[in-house]
C-alpha positions as CSV (number, residue, x, y, z in Angstrom):
1,M,-61.0,11.7,123.5
2,Y,-58.1,10.1,121.7
3,P,-57.2,6.5,122.6
4,P,-54.6,6.2,125.4
5,P,-51.0,5.9,124.2
6,R,-48.1,3.8,125.3
7,P,-45.7,5.7,127.5
8,I,-43.1,8.1,126.0
9,R,-39.6,6.7,126.5
10,L,-36.2,8.4,126.2
11,R,-33.3,6.3,124.9
12,S,-29.6,7.0,125.3
13,W,-28.0,8.6,122.2
14,C,-24.6,9.4,123.7
15,S,-22.8,8.6,120.5
16,L,-24.4,11.7,118.9
17,L,-22.7,13.9,121.5
18,A,-19.3,13.0,120.1
19,L,-20.6,13.4,116.6
20,T,-21.7,16.9,117.5
21,L,-18.1,17.8,118.3
22,V,-17.0,16.4,115.0
23,L,-19.6,18.5,113.2
24,G,-18.2,21.7,114.7
25,Q,-14.8,21.1,113.0
26,L,-16.3,21.1,109.5
27,L,-17.8,24.6,109.0
28,L,-15.7,25.3,105.9
29,A,-16.2,28.4,103.8
30,G,-19.7,28.8,105.1
31,L,-20.7,25.4,103.7
32,P,-23.3,23.4,105.7
33,L,-21.9,21.2,108.4
34,G,-19.9,18.6,106.7
35,A,-20.1,15.4,108.7
36,Q,-23.2,13.5,107.9
37,D,-23.4,10.3,110.0
38,S,-26.1,7.8,109.0
39,E,-27.6,8.1,112.6
40,L,-28.1,11.9,112.2
41,P,-31.2,13.2,110.5
42,A,-30.5,14.5,107.0
43,L,-31.7,18.1,107.3
44,I,-32.0,20.1,104.0
45,P,-31.7,23.0,104.0
46,T,-29.1,22.9,106.7
47,P,-30.3,24.7,109.8
48,R,-28.2,27.6,111.2
49,H,-27.7,26.0,114.6
50,V,-28.4,22.4,115.6
51,E,-27.5,21.0,119.0
52,Y,-28.2,17.4,119.8
53,S,-28.4,16.9,123.5
54,G,-28.3,13.1,123.6
55,G,-31.1,10.7,123.6
56,E,-34.2,10.3,121.6
57,V,-38.0,10.5,122.2
58,A,-40.0,7.4,121.2
59,F,-43.7,7.7,121.0
60,T,-46.8,6.0,119.7
61,S,-49.2,8.9,119.7
62,V,-49.1,12.7,119.7
63,A,-51.1,15.5,121.2
64,V,-50.5,18.4,118.8
65,A,-52.2,21.6,120.2
66,D,-53.2,24.3,117.8
67,G,-51.5,26.9,120.0
68,D,-50.8,30.1,118.2
69,W,-50.3,28.5,114.7
70,P,-53.2,26.2,114.0
71,Q,-52.4,25.8,110.3
72,A,-48.9,24.5,111.1
73,A,-50.4,22.3,113.8
74,T,-52.8,20.9,111.3
75,Q,-50.0,20.1,108.9
76,L,-48.0,18.3,111.5
77,R,-51.0,16.3,112.7
78,A,-51.8,15.2,109.1
79,F,-48.2,14.2,108.5
80,L,-47.9,12.1,111.7
81,V,-51.3,10.4,111.1
82,E,-50.2,9.5,107.6
83,E,-47.0,8.0,109.1
84,G,-49.1,5.8,111.4
85,I,-48.9,7.9,114.6
86,P,-52.4,8.4,116.0
87,L,-53.6,11.4,117.9
88,S,-54.1,11.2,121.7
89,D,-54.6,13.6,124.5
90,A,-51.9,11.7,126.4
91,G,-49.5,11.5,123.5
92,L,-46.2,13.3,123.0
93,P,-47.1,17.0,123.6
94,V,-46.4,19.4,120.8
95,R,-47.0,23.1,121.2
96,F,-46.7,26.1,118.8
97,A,-46.0,29.5,120.3
98,N,-46.2,32.9,118.5
99,Q,-43.2,34.6,120.0
100,P,-40.2,36.5,118.7
101,V,-36.9,34.7,118.8
102,A,-33.8,36.4,120.2
103,F,-31.3,35.0,117.7
104,S,-32.8,36.7,114.6
105,D,-35.1,39.5,113.6
106,S,-36.3,37.6,110.5
107,K,-40.0,36.8,110.4
108,E,-39.1,33.5,109.0
109,A,-36.9,32.4,111.9
110,Y,-38.0,29.6,114.1
111,R,-36.9,27.5,117.1
112,I,-37.5,23.8,117.8
113,R,-36.9,22.1,121.1
114,V,-37.5,18.4,121.5
115,D,-37.2,16.8,124.9
116,S,-40.0,15.1,126.7
117,S,-42.2,17.4,124.6
118,V,-41.9,19.4,121.4
119,T,-42.0,23.2,121.4
120,V,-42.0,25.3,118.2
121,T,-41.4,29.0,118.6
122,A,-42.1,31.2,115.5
123,P,-43.0,34.9,115.0
124,A,-45.0,34.3,111.8
125,R,-47.1,31.7,110.1
126,A,-44.3,31.0,107.5
127,A,-41.8,30.4,110.2
128,A,-44.1,27.9,111.9
129,A,-44.5,26.1,108.6
130,Y,-40.7,25.9,108.2
131,A,-40.4,24.4,111.6
132,V,-42.9,21.7,110.6
133,A,-40.9,21.0,107.5
134,T,-37.8,20.5,109.7
135,L,-39.8,18.2,112.1
136,R,-40.9,16.1,109.2
137,Q,-37.2,15.5,108.3
138,L,-36.3,14.8,111.9
139,F,-39.0,12.2,112.3
140,R,-38.3,8.5,111.9
141,K,-40.5,5.4,112.3
142,R,-39.0,2.3,114.0
143,D,-40.7,-0.8,115.3
144,G,-44.1,0.9,115.1
145,E,-42.9,3.9,117.2
146,G,-42.2,7.5,116.1
147,I,-38.7,8.7,116.9
148,L,-37.4,12.2,117.3
149,P,-33.9,13.2,118.5
150,R,-33.6,15.3,121.6
151,V,-32.5,18.5,119.9
152,S,-32.5,22.3,119.9
153,I,-32.6,24.0,116.5
154,E,-32.4,27.7,115.9
155,D,-32.8,28.6,112.2
156,W,-33.3,31.5,109.9
157,P,-32.8,32.2,106.2
158,A,-29.8,34.0,104.7
159,F,-32.0,35.6,102.1
160,A,-35.5,37.1,102.0
161,I,-36.3,35.8,98.5
162,R,-35.8,32.1,97.7
163,G,-37.5,31.4,94.4
164,F,-38.0,29.1,91.5
165,L,-39.0,29.9,87.9
166,H,-40.8,27.9,85.3
167,D,-41.3,29.0,81.7
168,T,-44.8,28.0,80.8
169,G,-44.9,30.5,77.9
170,R,-42.8,28.2,75.7
171,N,-44.0,24.9,77.1
172,F,-47.3,24.6,79.0
173,Q,-47.5,22.7,82.2
174,S,-50.7,21.6,83.8
175,I,-51.8,23.0,87.1
176,E,-51.5,19.5,88.5
177,Q,-47.8,19.3,87.6
178,L,-47.1,22.8,88.8
179,R,-48.8,22.0,92.2
180,E,-46.7,18.9,92.5
181,Q,-43.5,21.0,92.3
182,I,-44.9,23.7,94.5
183,E,-45.3,21.1,97.3
184,V,-41.6,20.3,96.9
185,L,-40.6,24.0,97.0
186,A,-42.6,24.4,100.2
187,A,-41.0,21.4,101.8
188,Y,-37.5,23.0,101.1
189,K,-38.5,26.5,102.4
190,Y,-38.7,28.3,99.1
191,N,-41.1,31.3,99.3
192,L,-41.5,32.5,95.7
193,F,-42.8,31.0,92.5
194,H,-41.8,33.0,89.4
195,W,-44.4,32.2,86.8
196,H,-43.2,33.1,83.3
197,L,-46.5,33.2,81.6
198,T,-45.8,34.6,78.1
199,D,-43.2,34.0,75.4
200,D,-43.0,33.8,71.6
201,P,-44.9,30.5,71.4
202,G,-47.9,31.5,73.5
203,W,-49.7,33.8,76.0
204,R,-50.8,31.5,78.7
205,L,-52.9,33.6,81.1
206,E,-56.5,34.0,80.0
207,S,-57.6,37.5,79.1
208,K,-61.3,38.2,79.1
209,R,-60.7,41.6,77.6
210,Y,-58.5,40.2,74.7
211,P,-59.5,36.5,74.1
212,E,-57.5,36.6,70.8
213,L,-54.4,36.1,72.9
214,Q,-55.4,32.5,73.4
215,S,-56.3,31.9,69.8
216,A,-54.8,29.4,67.5
217,R,-53.4,32.2,65.4
218,A,-51.4,33.5,68.4
219,T,-50.2,30.2,69.7
220,T,-47.5,28.0,68.0
221,R,-47.1,25.4,70.7
222,N,-49.7,23.7,72.9
223,A,-52.6,25.5,71.1
224,G,-55.6,25.8,73.4
225,K,-53.5,25.4,76.5
226,F,-53.6,28.3,78.9
227,Y,-54.5,29.1,82.5
228,T,-58.0,30.5,83.1
229,Q,-58.2,33.4,85.5
230,E,-59.9,31.2,88.0
231,E,-57.0,28.7,87.8
232,F,-54.6,31.6,88.3
233,R,-56.5,32.7,91.4
234,E,-56.6,29.2,92.7
235,M,-52.9,28.8,92.1
236,I,-52.2,32.0,94.0
237,K,-54.3,30.7,96.9
238,F,-52.6,27.2,96.8
239,C,-49.2,28.8,96.9
240,R,-50.1,31.3,99.6
241,E,-51.3,28.5,101.8
242,R,-47.8,27.1,101.5
243,N,-46.2,30.5,102.2
244,I,-45.1,31.0,98.6
245,T,-45.7,34.2,96.7
246,V,-46.5,34.0,93.0
247,V,-44.7,36.5,90.8
248,P,-46.4,36.6,87.3
249,E,-44.3,37.6,84.4
250,F,-45.5,39.1,81.1
251,D,-42.2,39.3,79.2
252,L,-42.2,42.4,77.0
253,P,-41.4,44.0,74.6
254,G,-39.1,41.1,73.6
255,H,-40.4,37.5,73.5
256,S,-43.6,39.0,72.2
257,A,-44.3,37.1,69.0
258,A,-47.5,35.5,70.4
259,F,-48.7,39.0,71.4
260,R,-48.0,40.4,68.0
261,R,-49.6,37.5,66.1
262,A,-52.8,37.8,68.3
263,F,-53.4,41.4,67.2
264,G,-51.7,41.4,63.8
265,L,-49.1,43.9,65.0
266,Q,-45.9,44.4,63.0
267,S,-44.1,46.3,65.8
268,M,-44.4,46.7,69.5
269,A,-43.8,50.4,68.9
270,E,-47.3,50.8,67.4
271,P,-49.5,52.9,69.7
272,R,-52.1,50.2,70.0
273,A,-49.5,47.8,71.4
274,L,-49.0,49.9,74.5
275,E,-52.7,50.5,75.0
276,I,-53.3,46.7,75.0
277,V,-50.3,46.0,77.3
278,L,-51.5,48.5,79.9
279,D,-54.9,47.0,79.7
280,L,-53.5,43.5,80.3
281,F,-51.4,44.6,83.3
282,A,-54.5,46.3,84.7
283,E,-56.5,43.0,84.2
284,L,-53.7,41.1,85.9
285,T,-53.6,43.3,89.0
286,E,-57.3,42.9,89.4
287,L,-56.8,39.1,89.9
288,A,-55.1,39.6,93.3
289,D,-54.5,42.5,95.7
290,A,-51.1,44.0,96.3
291,E,-50.6,42.1,99.6
292,T,-51.2,38.8,98.0
293,M,-49.4,39.5,94.8
294,P,-46.8,42.3,95.6
295,Y,-44.5,41.7,92.6
296,V,-45.1,41.8,88.9
297,H,-42.3,41.0,86.4
298,I,-42.4,42.8,83.1
299,G,-39.4,41.1,81.3
300,T,-37.4,43.7,79.2
301,D,-34.7,41.1,78.2
302,E,-33.4,40.1,74.8
303,V,-35.0,42.8,72.6
304,R,-33.1,41.7,69.5
305,N,-35.1,42.7,66.4
306,A,-36.9,45.7,65.0
307,A,-40.3,44.4,65.7
308,E,-39.6,44.4,69.5
309,A,-38.0,47.8,69.7
310,V,-39.9,50.4,71.7
311,P,-39.4,54.0,72.9
312,D,-38.4,54.6,76.5
313,S,-42.0,55.7,77.3
314,F,-43.3,52.2,76.7
315,L,-41.7,50.7,79.8
316,T,-42.0,53.9,81.8
317,A,-45.8,53.8,81.4
318,I,-45.9,50.1,82.5
319,I,-43.8,50.8,85.6
320,R,-45.8,53.8,86.6
321,Q,-49.1,52.0,86.2
322,L,-48.0,49.0,88.2
323,E,-46.4,51.1,91.0
324,A,-49.7,53.1,91.2
325,A,-51.4,49.7,91.8
326,G,-49.1,49.1,94.7
327,R,-46.8,46.5,93.0
328,Q,-43.1,46.2,93.0
329,V,-41.8,45.8,89.5
330,I,-39.1,43.3,88.5
331,V,-37.1,43.5,85.3
332,W,-34.3,41.4,83.8
333,E,-30.7,42.6,83.9
334,E,-29.4,42.6,81.3
335,G,-32.5,44.1,79.7
336,L,-33.7,47.4,78.4
337,D,-32.6,50.4,80.4
338,V,-35.5,52.6,81.5
339,P,-34.2,56.2,82.0
340,G,-34.8,57.5,85.5
341,D,-35.9,54.1,86.8
342,T,-34.3,53.5,90.2
343,T,-37.1,51.6,91.9
344,S,-37.6,48.4,89.9
345,I,-35.9,45.2,91.1
346,Q,-33.3,43.8,88.8
347,Q,-33.2,40.0,88.2
348,L,-29.7,39.1,87.1
349,W,-28.9,36.4,84.6
350,A,-25.7,35.1,82.9
351,R,-22.9,37.2,84.4
352,H,-24.6,40.6,84.5
353,P,-23.9,42.6,87.7
354,P,-26.5,44.7,89.4
355,G,-26.7,48.4,88.8
356,E,-25.2,50.6,91.5
357,G,-27.5,51.0,94.4
358,R,-30.2,48.8,92.8
359,R,-32.1,46.1,94.5
360,F,-31.6,42.7,92.8
361,I,-32.4,39.0,92.7
362,D,-29.7,36.6,91.6
363,S,-30.4,34.1,88.8
364,R,-26.9,34.1,87.4
365,A,-25.4,30.9,86.1
366,N,-28.1,28.7,87.6
367,Y,-30.3,27.8,84.6
368,I,-31.3,24.2,85.0
369,N,-31.7,23.7,81.2
370,H,-27.9,24.1,81.0
371,L,-27.1,22.0,84.0
372,D,-25.8,18.4,83.9
373,P,-27.3,16.3,86.7
374,F,-23.9,15.8,88.3
375,A,-21.6,18.8,87.6
376,G,-24.6,21.1,87.7
377,M,-25.3,20.1,91.3
378,T,-21.7,20.8,92.2
379,R,-22.2,24.3,90.9
380,L,-25.3,24.9,92.9
381,F,-23.6,23.7,96.0
382,F,-20.5,25.9,95.7
383,Q,-22.1,28.9,94.1
384,Q,-22.7,31.9,96.4
385,P,-26.1,33.4,95.8
386,T,-25.8,37.2,95.3
387,R,-22.0,36.8,95.7
388,Q,-22.3,37.7,99.3
389,P,-22.8,35.6,102.4
390,R,-26.3,36.8,103.2
391,G,-28.9,39.2,102.0
392,D,-29.5,42.9,102.8
393,S,-31.6,45.7,101.6
394,L,-30.2,45.4,98.1
395,A,-29.3,41.7,97.7
396,L,-32.8,40.3,98.1
397,G,-32.0,36.6,97.3
398,G,-32.1,34.3,94.3
399,I,-34.4,32.5,91.9
400,L,-33.5,29.1,90.4
401,C,-34.7,29.0,86.8
402,A,-35.8,26.3,84.4
403,W,-35.8,27.4,80.8
404,P,-36.2,24.3,78.5
405,D,-36.8,26.6,75.5
406,N,-37.1,23.7,73.0
407,R,-40.5,22.3,72.3
408,V,-41.2,19.3,74.5
409,A,-43.3,16.3,73.4
410,H,-44.9,15.7,76.8
411,E,-45.1,18.0,79.8
412,R,-43.4,15.4,82.0
413,D,-40.4,15.6,79.8
414,I,-39.7,19.0,81.4
415,L,-38.9,17.0,84.6
416,R,-37.4,14.0,82.8
417,Q,-35.0,15.9,80.6
418,N,-33.9,18.6,83.2
419,P,-32.6,17.8,86.7
420,V,-35.4,20.0,88.2
421,Y,-35.9,18.1,91.5
422,P,-32.1,17.6,92.3
423,A,-31.5,21.2,91.6
424,M,-34.4,22.3,93.9
425,V,-32.8,20.3,96.7
426,F,-29.2,21.5,96.2
427,Y,-30.1,25.2,95.6
428,A,-32.4,25.1,98.7
429,D,-29.4,24.8,100.9
430,A,-27.4,27.6,99.3
431,I,-30.2,30.1,99.2
432,W,-31.4,29.3,102.8
433,H,-28.2,28.6,104.6
434,G,-26.0,30.9,102.5
435,R,-22.4,30.5,101.5
436,E,-19.5,32.5,103.1
437,A,-17.5,32.3,99.9
438,N,-18.2,32.0,96.1
439,Q,-16.0,29.0,95.1
440,E,-16.1,29.4,91.4
441,A,-13.2,27.0,91.1
442,Y,-15.7,24.2,91.8
443,W,-18.5,25.3,89.5
444,A,-17.6,22.9,86.8
445,N,-16.0,20.0,88.7
446,L,-15.7,18.6,92.2
447,P,-12.9,19.8,94.5
448,P,-9.8,17.5,94.7
449,P,-10.6,14.3,96.7
450,G,-9.6,14.6,100.4
451,T,-9.8,18.4,100.6
452,P,-12.2,20.0,103.1
453,A,-14.4,21.3,100.3
454,F,-14.7,17.8,98.8
455,E,-15.6,16.3,102.2
456,A,-18.2,19.0,102.7
457,F,-19.8,18.2,99.4
458,R,-19.6,14.4,100.1
459,A,-21.4,14.9,103.4
460,F,-24.2,17.0,101.8
461,E,-24.4,14.4,99.0
462,N,-25.1,11.8,101.6
463,K,-28.1,13.9,102.8
464,V,-29.3,14.3,99.2
465,I,-29.2,10.6,98.6
466,T,-31.3,10.1,101.8
467,H,-33.8,12.6,100.5
468,R,-33.9,11.1,97.1
469,D,-34.8,7.7,98.5
470,R,-37.2,8.9,101.1
471,Y,-39.1,11.7,99.4
472,F,-38.7,11.3,95.7
473,A,-39.5,7.7,95.0
474,G,-41.2,7.3,91.7
475,R,-40.3,10.9,90.6
476,E,-37.6,12.2,88.2
477,F,-34.5,12.5,90.4
478,P,-31.5,11.8,88.1
479,Y,-28.7,12.0,90.7
480,L,-26.4,9.3,92.1
481,R,-23.6,9.3,94.6
482,Q,-20.6,10.5,92.5
483,T,-17.9,11.2,95.1
484,D,-16.8,7.5,95.1
485,L,-15.8,7.8,91.4
486,H,-12.3,8.7,90.6
487,W,-10.5,9.3,87.3
488,R,-7.0,9.8,86.0
489,L,-6.6,12.0,82.9
490,I,-4.1,12.1,80.1
491,G,-3.9,15.0,77.6
492,P,-4.9,17.0,75.8
493,F,-2.9,15.4,72.9
494,D,-2.8,17.5,69.8
495,H,-4.9,15.7,67.2
496,A,-4.1,18.3,64.6
497,G,-7.7,18.7,63.6
498,N,-8.4,15.0,63.3
499,P,-10.5,13.9,66.4
500,K,-10.3,10.3,65.1
501,R,-6.6,10.2,65.6
502,S,-5.4,7.5,68.0
503,F,-2.7,7.9,70.6
504,P,-0.6,5.3,72.5
505,V,-2.9,5.4,75.5
506,E,-5.2,3.1,73.6
507,D,-2.5,0.4,73.6
508,T,-0.8,0.7,77.0
509,L,-1.5,2.8,80.1
510,R,1.6,4.5,81.5
511,E,2.4,7.3,83.8
512,S,3.4,9.6,81.0
513,Y,3.7,9.7,77.2
514,E,5.9,11.6,74.8
515,V,4.1,12.4,71.6
516,G,5.4,14.8,69.0
517,G,7.8,16.4,71.5
518,P,5.7,17.3,74.6
519,T,5.4,14.9,77.5
520,Y,1.9,14.2,78.7
521,P,1.7,12.9,82.3
522,L,-1.1,11.0,83.9
523,S,-2.9,13.7,86.1
524,G,-5.5,13.5,88.8
525,P,-7.2,12.0,90.6
526,Y,-10.4,13.8,89.6
527,A,-13.7,12.9,91.3
528,G,-17.2,12.8,89.9
529,A,-19.6,11.1,87.5
530,T,-19.2,14.0,85.1
531,L,-16.0,15.9,84.3
532,H,-15.9,19.2,82.3
533,L,-12.5,19.2,80.6
534,K,-13.2,22.8,79.4
535,H,-16.4,24.5,80.5
536,F,-18.7,25.9,77.8
537,F,-19.3,29.1,79.9
538,G,-15.6,29.5,80.8
539,F,-15.8,28.4,84.4
540,P,-12.5,27.0,85.7
541,A,-12.0,23.4,84.5
542,V,-9.1,21.0,83.6
543,T,-7.7,22.8,80.5
544,E,-7.7,26.1,78.7
545,A,-6.9,24.4,75.3
546,S,-9.4,25.0,72.6
547,S,-9.1,21.5,71.1
548,G,-7.3,18.2,71.6
549,T,-7.9,14.6,72.9
550,F,-8.1,13.6,76.5
551,Y,-8.2,10.1,77.8
552,A,-9.9,9.2,81.1
553,F,-9.1,6.1,83.1
554,S,-10.8,4.4,86.1
555,R,-11.2,1.0,87.6
556,I,-14.3,-0.8,89.0
557,Y,-14.3,-4.0,91.0
558,S,-17.3,-6.4,90.4
559,P,-17.9,-9.4,92.7
560,D,-19.3,-11.3,89.7
561,D,-19.6,-11.5,85.9
562,R,-22.5,-9.3,85.0
563,M,-24.1,-7.0,82.4
564,Q,-24.1,-3.7,84.2
565,D,-26.1,-0.6,83.2
566,F,-24.1,2.6,82.8
567,W,-25.0,6.2,82.1
568,I,-22.5,7.3,79.4
569,G,-22.4,10.6,77.6
570,F,-20.1,13.1,76.0
571,Q,-22.3,16.2,75.3
572,G,-24.7,17.4,77.9
573,W,-27.2,18.9,75.5
574,S,-28.6,22.2,76.8
575,R,-32.4,21.9,76.5
576,S,-32.6,25.3,74.9
577,G,-31.5,26.9,71.7
578,G,-32.0,23.8,69.5
579,R,-29.0,21.5,69.7
580,R,-26.2,23.9,70.6
581,G,-22.9,22.4,69.6
582,G,-24.8,20.1,67.2
583,P,-25.5,18.3,65.0
584,T,-26.5,15.3,67.2
585,P,-24.4,12.1,66.5
586,E,-25.0,9.8,63.6
587,R,-25.6,6.2,64.3
588,G,-22.4,4.5,65.3
589,Q,-21.1,7.7,67.1
590,W,-21.3,8.7,70.7
591,H,-20.9,12.3,69.6
592,H,-19.9,14.0,66.4
593,S,-16.4,14.5,67.9
594,N,-16.0,10.7,67.8
595,P,-15.3,9.8,71.4
596,Q,-14.9,6.1,72.3
597,V,-15.4,3.8,75.3
598,W,-13.5,0.7,76.2
599,V,-14.0,-1.7,79.1
600,N,-11.3,-4.3,79.6
601,G,-10.1,-3.5,76.1
602,N,-13.5,-4.1,74.4
603,E,-15.1,-1.2,72.7
604,I,-18.6,-0.3,73.9
605,A,-21.0,0.6,71.1
606,P,-23.1,3.8,71.3
607,P,-26.9,3.8,71.5
608,A,-29.0,3.4,68.3
609,W,-30.1,7.0,68.2
610,R,-33.8,7.6,67.4
611,Q,-33.0,11.0,65.9
612,P,-29.4,10.9,64.4
613,G,-27.9,13.9,62.8
614,V,-30.3,16.6,64.0
615,A,-29.0,20.0,63.1
616,A,-28.2,22.7,65.7
617,A,-31.2,24.8,64.6
618,S,-33.9,22.5,65.8
619,D,-35.9,24.3,68.5
620,E,-39.2,22.7,67.4
621,I,-37.9,19.1,67.4
622,P,-38.3,17.6,70.9
623,F,-35.5,15.8,72.6
624,V,-36.1,12.0,73.0
625,D,-32.8,10.2,73.9
626,E,-30.0,12.7,73.3
627,D,-28.9,12.8,77.0
628,Y,-27.8,9.8,79.0
629,F,-30.2,10.4,81.9
630,Y,-33.4,10.1,80.0
631,R,-32.6,7.3,77.6
632,T,-32.1,3.6,78.3
633,P,-28.8,3.0,80.0
634,T,-26.0,1.3,78.2
635,A,-25.4,-2.3,79.1
636,V,-21.7,-3.0,79.8
637,P,-20.1,-6.4,80.4
638,L,-18.1,-6.5,83.6
639,R,-16.0,-9.5,84.7
640,R,-15.4,-10.7,88.2
641,G,-12.6,-8.7,89.7
642,W,-11.1,-5.4,88.6
643,N,-12.4,-3.8,85.3
644,D,-10.5,-1.1,83.4
645,I,-12.6,1.8,82.0
646,L,-10.9,3.9,79.3
647,L,-12.6,6.9,77.6
648,K,-11.4,8.8,74.6
649,V,-12.7,12.4,74.7
650,P,-11.7,14.5,71.7
651,H,-12.8,18.1,71.1
652,T,-12.5,20.5,68.1
653,A,-12.5,24.2,68.1
654,A,-15.9,24.1,66.4
655,G,-17.4,22.1,69.3
656,W,-19.1,23.6,72.4
657,K,-18.9,21.2,75.4
658,W,-15.8,19.2,76.2
659,M,-17.0,16.8,78.9
660,F,-17.9,13.2,79.7
661,T,-20.1,11.3,82.0
662,C,-19.6,7.6,83.0
663,V,-21.3,6.0,86.0
664,P,-22.8,2.6,86.8
665,V,-26.6,2.8,87.5
666,R,-29.4,0.5,88.7
667,V,-32.9,1.2,87.4
668,T,-35.7,0.5,89.9
669,E,-39.4,1.2,90.1
670,A,-38.6,3.9,92.6
671,G,-36.1,5.5,90.2
672,V,-32.4,5.3,89.3
673,R,-30.2,4.2,92.1
674,E,-26.5,3.3,92.8
675,A,-25.3,0.0,91.3
676,T,-24.9,-2.7,94.0
677,G,-21.9,-4.7,94.9
678,L,-19.3,-2.6,93.0
679,I,-16.1,-1.1,94.5
680,Y,-14.6,2.0,92.9
681,S,-10.9,2.7,92.8
682,T,-9.6,4.9,95.5
683,P,-7.2,7.7,94.4
684,A,-4.3,5.7,95.9
685,N,-4.8,2.5,93.8
686,L,-5.9,4.2,90.6
687,R,-2.7,3.4,88.8
């Protein structure tokens, strides 16, 4: 018997009834409900339907019955005990029921009802687990009691596939680090882990038939680092227990340098290559049955040299063998076309559309290695997965991808130098909840302040900040509230090929300037910690000009004289392809385009770079401090009162990214947080 509990009590929560009415007015373009009051639980991904009925349940113990879903019940019990809520037969009753739900035919749909008891209805094990994930976010602890709102939730996913990719072929990650991330994926209702196991630097899955694949000769990075077959099986089991399917990828015939080195092959077209490849896929499918591992990815992308060219029969043989083993084959699109193939699933990247009548998974324009922690999250929020509101028999879903191609010095740098955890949280909402529209206008920068789209983002951002503080303390989560920051822009002035050229803005701030004939007005306000003046992939941004000089102006009020840490940057280095847009700046430069920063008229010096002047072709040189979010912040003197921030942001036609980041930060043991005590200019007073 459990110890007797204190009584369950219901408290009035009438204010939430009014808030529920407000929420109903903010369903904009299919975005998640916009109003996020501090009293409402911050639910991510946003459930399809939430109705707060007023009041809350306070309890000091729980009676969680196994019901029809014992695994979910066990997970909930473990969570509540960890939160200090003991188990008791007389505690708050929680029941799990295996029943269909009328509002959706998805096996992943669930219903939660919280009143004087908690009832979870779910037609499958995964759905019950998703309900537990939502209950964990609903739960609060106050004065020693557990608190749940009285609420009814009906929820189901917009897409059947909600995945995440890691490239361990180029940079090995330990099983421990992968499992840490799998736990996060499960908490946010992802259901697929795309495991890119092979690439030019290494073949990371042990082959007992061909051990030379793990030899020093074959491996150019992380020699001796690979996953044993037993570790692979255990990872599949670990993921399956969390309702996540593992999709292994052997990327062929491109990205096959490690494979060719292992066997001394000059070309993938040699007959022996196909014999070995078919053997390797047979060995792979022996590690898990078709129910447990229904998908196998065979790559096919970026075949760019003669050594990788193969006849059509190469891929046809692989597909036939895998399909005979009961597997569904996934290929990259764009990739090699296989004549007659209509059954494989296309995984889209860059801007490539699906083939007519083909099943597809969307990974277009979501590569985390290209994403800035601020503007990148804007893109993930406003981007519509599959470019349709919800999935169907062809549009299966999406996979968020992390491709830090460059060599990393330490495995943790993959998380430090790429906004992996913020991206997981933002993308989780889009791929579960769906988006009614694809708002490409906001892929590079936030919507104009005060617009419905801006307010929807601000509301979701509030939820993200809550999750960052509650669930990611001590982890790499480089995201701060950015909707409070506003900028006015002037430009682009024609610097006539000289990015060092100065303009009158540096002397006096006015509403407009006439320089060389044209008039340049002060524009804006623009919101955000990062602004893309022209996006490197051509997404809509501030200008279409190929070069010039912008100035950005903002004001910050400080209650005291202080040295304030800032994140400042002018080139969000993509963590792939060397230093694209390089070289990196020399000492004394913020960037080789010679941007400048002034606060109250005083110039702020750039960092003392540890690796100045690194050339663009530098794939094997790890990043160390090139981006603002993984180097020591810049200390900036602020005075008591209003402080003027002025940035000069030049760009030349030879450059790649025309952007800037500037935001105050506070570094804590838990992670980076918003600076305290500062007041940012509103659009109205940013003059």
